[in-house]
N, C-alpha and C positions, 0 to 999 in steps of 0.2 A: 435333532441338533439343539444343544443348549448354548446360550450365550451368557457368560459370566462377566458382568461389568464390575470393575474393582477387582479384576482377576489377579492382581499382584499383591493384594492385601492378605492378611491372615486368613480370613474366612474364604476368600477367593481361592487361595491355594489349597485349603482343606476341601473345598468343593471339587476342585480338579481331581484330587485323590479319590474322592467318593465316586465321581463319575467314571474315572478310569477303572475302578473296581467293578463297576457295573457294565463295562464295555459300552458306555454311552459316548457319542461324539459330542465335542464341545469346542467352542472358541472362548478363550479367556483374554479379555481386553483390559489393559490398563489405561491410564490417562493419556499416554502417548499414542494409543491407537484410537481412542474416542473420548472426547471431553464432554461429559454429560451436561455441562452448562451451555452447550451450543446445540440448539434444537435441531437444526438441519443436519449437523454432523451425526447426531444420534439417529435420526430417521434414515439417513443414507446408509449408515453402517448396519442398522438392523435390516434394511432392505437387501443389502448385499449378502448378509449371513443367512437370512431367512430362517431364524430359529423357531422351534416349537415352544421353547421355554426360555425366558430371560430372567436371570437373577440380578437384581440391582444391589450389589454389595459395595458400590462406590459411595463414599460419604466423607464429609468433613467431620473428623472425630476428635480434633483437638479441643476438648471441652472448655478449658480455661481461655484459650486463645479466641474462642468464639465470642466471649464477652466483649472484646474490643474490636472484633471483626465480624459482627453479626451479618452484615450485608454479604460478605464473602461466603460465610457459612450457609446463608440462605440460598445463595446462587447454586450451591452444590446440593444441599439437603432438601430444598423445597423446589426450586425451579428445575434442577436436574431430575428430581423424581417425576415432576410433571412431564418433562421432555421424554423420559423413558416410558412412562405410562402411555403417552400419546403415540409414540412409535410402536409400542406393543399392541395397542388397540388397532392401529392401521394394519399391522402385520398379522393380526389375529394370533399372536403368541401368548402363552400363559406367562404372567408376570409374578415373580416372587420378589417383594420389596422388603429389605431388611431394615427394621427400626429398632427402637431402644426403650429401656425402662425409664429413661429420662423424660418421657412424655408425661409421667405422673409427678405429683407434688412431693411424694415421699412421706406423707403424713398418715398413711394407712397403718393398721395394726394387725391385719391378717392378709393372706395372699390376695393379690389384686386380680380381678377377673378381666377378661379381654375387653368387655364392654363397659368397664368402669370409667367414670368421667376423667378426662385428661386435664392436667393443670400444671404444665412445666414451670420450673422455677429458675431456669437458666436459658441463655441464648441458644445453646446447643439443643436443649429440649424443645424450645419453641420452633426452631428450624426443622427438627425431625418430625414434630407433630404436623407442621405445615406440609411436609413431604407426604405423610400419611394421607392428609386431607386431599392433596393433589391427586394421589393415586386413586382414591375413592371417587373423586370428581370425574377423572378422565377414563377410568377403566375398572369400576368396582366389580363388575360381573366376571372379569377375567383375571383377577389379582388375588394373591395371598400376601398379606402383610404379616411378617414374622418379627416380633419384638424379642430382643435378646439382651443380655447383660453380663458384665464382668467376664468378658471373653478372654481365653488364654489358649496357648498351645506352645509347641517348640518353635513356632514360626512368628516372626515379627517381634515387636516390643510389647510386653505386657507384665502385669503384676507378678504372675507366677514365675516368669523368667527372672525378674529382678530379685524376688525373695529366694529363689533357688541359688542364684549367684552368691548371695550373701550367706546363705546356709553353707554352701560348699567351701566358703572361705572363713566360716566360723565368725561371722560378724554379728554383733548385737543389733536388733532392730526394735523400733518403737512403732506400733501399728494401731491404727484407729479401731476402737472396739464398740462404737455406738452407731455404726451404719450397717444396716442389714441388707443382704442381697443374695444372689445365687451365682457362685463361681461356675462358669459354663465352658466346657471343653469345646473348642471350635470344631473339632472333628465330629463330635456328637451333634452339634447344630447342623453341620453339613449333611450328615446322615438323615437328620430330621427333615430338612428341606427336601432331600431326595425322596423320602417316604411320603411326604405330603403330596408331592407331584405324582408319584407312582400310584398312590391309592386314590387319586382324584378327589382330594379333600375339597369340600365346598369353599367357594370364594369367601373371603373375610379375614379377620384378624386372629392370629395365633401367637402363643407365647413359646419361644424356643429357648428355655433355660433348663439347666440340670435341676433335678428334684432336691428338696431340702432347702436349707438356708444357712447362712453364716455371716459373721462380721469379717471385716478385713483381717482383724487379729486372728480369728479362728482359721481363716484361710491360710495365713502365714504360718501359724503354729502347725497346721497339718502338713505343710510343705517341709518344715524343719523336721517334723517327726518322720516323714517318709524318707528323708535323706539321713536319718539317724544322727541328727544334730541336737545339741543340748537345747532343750525347750526353754531353759531359763534365759536364753539369749533373746527370746521374744517377749516384749513387754507391752501390755495393753495400755492405750492412752485415749483420752477423749478427742473427738474431732476438732475441738477448739485449739488443740495443740498444733494442728496443721491446717491453718486457714488457707483457703484456696480462692482464686478469683471468681470461680463459678460455684454456686450453691449445689451441693450434692444431695440427692434424696436420702433421708435418714432411714427410710424403709422402702425397698423396692422389690419385695419378694413377689414374683408373678405366679398366678394360678394357671392351671392347664386344662380348664374345663372343656374348651373347644377342641383340643387335641383328643380328649377322651370321647367327646361326642362324635368325632370323625372316625372312631373305631381304631385309633392309634394309641400306643403307649407313650406316656410322657418320657422325657429323657431320664436316664438313670440317676441315682443319687450322686451328688457332687463329689462326695468322698471317694466313691468307687471310680468315678471318671478320673479324678486327680491321681489316684494310685496307678491307673493305666497310663496316664499321660507323663508321669514323672520320669520314667526311665529315658524317654526320648529327650525331655527337657534337660536332664542331667548330662546325657551323652553330648548333646549339642554344646553345652557350656564347657564341658571338659575338652572337647575337640577344638573349639574355637578360641578358648581362653586359657588352655592348659591348666585347668583348675584341678 
């Protein structure tokens, strides 16, 4: 039995589909079922479900809002992670804790290894790093920490959906071209998590991002191209043109050495994944918005 915390979110819903395909039983819980900021609530819920695997995909993900609400973000991303790790330890459940590329400073110039020093430059990154440290403190031997980045799918709100909507309506876009990362298909990440557990990967930190790298501009341009939209509508601009409350890492391309060491393949190239994802994204937009 798997327990998915944050089960109503984008990754949580993709995990449900991945587990259904494997005929694995699961309980997917949203905040209405269990609030991870309440320690006793988490412990009681875990005790009732008695899962063999817990995936903590619950998080405060509003990056800019965290700058002015760091305490509230910390309650979810750090204290919540500690509560889940504590409950998983008591139940002897394997824990998969989902983290982020924002734990790094963004100043690297080559793919970042799993054990590279962390130096977050935003409140969101600080709270997520604190969550990682809580998991290691409470349950290092029974936990997998999986960092991801630039997550998208046909579910929830994300950059790919936004760009596809504009492409389908032939709108021009100006997109940042000096921030480098890895567009990651949430279904691929869900499969990666299932494989890590199935193959009994050693406890520790892993990077769950699609291979290759891109800027936001290159990501948007690929979306317009897949939807056969005029590429001249996509204009590259520097990040200074779109200042944000939180500092974004300028380079957060993650390496996958530990995945290879565990005998597993890294996630496929981001362009291949995006081509697979785009029909469902386009169909969703066309059905919901009559595009």
